[in-house]
Steps between C-alpha positions, in 0.01 A plus 500: 500500500610838649878546506517613861739754649780426249361775277599752770850362558707728280674835511426760232792531259659824381329721759791632705354322800683560827724781372504795738756774445725249325486258791312176559174516697388148589148587615340518148590132450263398780181325391228364729276240340205351690426131449248256636621271776336186640525523880527153656649333808873412460425129453273568200742713298663192350161363393434811289849510353486136389148508360467456122188719517702793637804456276413769242378750756800506736742791492797417279735797513877458523660596831162531674394233749159345431407483869501790748441505874177658618463734801381216727752242377263363237630440148415710195525294180550767233305491175590675178173692475378817667130451424296205627305505176814374322490173695331205330193348672705183552766693696242688704321177592829336601594793724158494660534127567832568673344775712743749346422870540585725207674820609704772328878505545740767375826392332768768491738505202768759575840596358654184641264280298576628150803387298780734392383479138141592591612798707749631243240480219256692722755767593621588150306736269303352213741602223787285634315240708493225234878467488552521874817331631383158612824323575832557670814305576600411854850444634497398862295760689524753214241560225636647179286693247578652163225760463425666168501884495120537511485321835772702672256756650344209693824315583492550877138388529570194282804422715296528819232261366764242405662534842163455674404197293829308503551336843872435454576837341671775700640717220352612166721667238466629145768465234613839367706410194631216288817307579767716348823440690764231525358356823146449360329696778237773474385799701184456704266695727316394813121500460389349830629320807846484652814619317648153546664379180705210636290195418526125537365293211452122495580311179603143421527408865737790574468839670639809326548825689580824315427872473250534215632850420856382444484167315313343211233243579213368287265254670355398163830328416457227762392241241806581288720458806344157559537400133871581483582343839324180389775465234776485761632172638598474865869468409506804267693823546297805397636847421234772525633816335207727598389335822307783667412397856522129413170368349695257279811450711353417839230249391765333281725466806207359697486234228867419563663701222810711565453857378714797407258796526577851379326835482641842420254680731658536849154485661418177318834358613425605859163325508629203299761444771237538772262257326775242459551509875133506598407212268784291646638383166818380666655156490588339831696175499742310716829416333768267641841665503851358535576713807159515662226249556216706357483862394180690427518669160255769400469627142239714326336349196458855362795734456393863442682757284440865415658580165429565134324210328759472226787480749307241699445280194866507407617417852236238594687202351826597670327549834335161490826330399736682738268498801269198451149525635370275780402143418142388446322497838455143624155351473314524827429145622139398550361446849494126435868501400599697809299269723657191343852639540444595861358159582803322352798727561396789715502849351562482121828658383475797267536417131840581348515821298487477122744671264508877476362657182726694264320550170198717411202317349245783456505876451186698581467843335162637606534859383265499198565855384879465462615146586547417134768771483714304746522181292825612339663467846501122453745511210828344606407451867661153510812597306842535665488876439201532737584210732851592613678303228288192575271332252174441687320356198610155620245529782224442248446195283366547149136608514512586871571872491311719751140590420444876479148614592488848346171690537407765246198684360328450165174629355449186294252240625573217258807295608673506159458876461606559860817297446582694183441831681726402791772381263482830314534701823788281608671531163461877511717510814751240387864599492751268343473125526618218719387231738542392860865417474 
């Protein structure tokens, strides 16, 4: 059986199609393909579409409707062939029985029809077409590429195609260098769209706003964020030494955890503080006082800091002990419970607040390149010398010391070899000995 018009539905690869003086010309991407159409009254279009006889002859092209409107309000049921000779006798007899008139109908496939990948492969010259950039990361309304040197002469055209083909995209940028500074940010250039680098990204039920030029963000880490947060209990206190704009801290607070969140980058601290406010991770509770009937207390479940990671680690225990974090948020009653309370006693009273939280249960150290170098900061953190002549080790029963989630890199794929490699790196930076207390 003839294959129909599908044999024409492609763009030639490696031909420099649409390049005109270094700019994108959309006209060469326009294709007009004539097909046969069965012209019938509106009420008969459904008969043709549902017929088992017609099934293999109907047009089946993505993003193209199989029925068009004729000039006199009749319906044109589109077929996948251009030549009547390609129709089987069975199909021709069926159309004749339905009093369908075969006419020619032009389908226009223009620039808007083709995908970004198809257009980019058509634009690039043959010698580099096969390795054409086919993917990019998105952060909010911004698309982020990391183009290899051979594609840089075509970077603005590639950026324009991505902008055109991504409905939610307003800005396309290219990374200029590797992360090579203490704030883990990189230089970038605008390829297409608006120079708007302040984005809002959704993750784990939270909204994160930040300037992509000034802070570190990696959307591919969302599963790792979920995995670590799943380890936290509602009553836990979490200390995030390299918090960024809050991808660990804020979802953990949404879960009910109390969080000490730190980042050395002033821009990260700025947006961390903003995201804490915008995600409403604050505890509201009514507490009965000796001198007042009821007083509204408001406390943030995330406390932000902007300081060196080592200093933060050494002060986290003291901060939690000296200025305890808010209690676990009360469980929200179900609709049935509220209804039952109201029926029996009027409006239900607010639940009493639980105890404040004064000991750290988890440390998050998500700075893979150098986090392992900060582990020595934990030596002696609970001892009187670091805790103002107090011994804070009594806060922890045997076997209940805080869990430290320290991220690091390794080239080893096998777990045993990876562990040995990480231990070796850690040992190489070890100075002296000692424990928590």
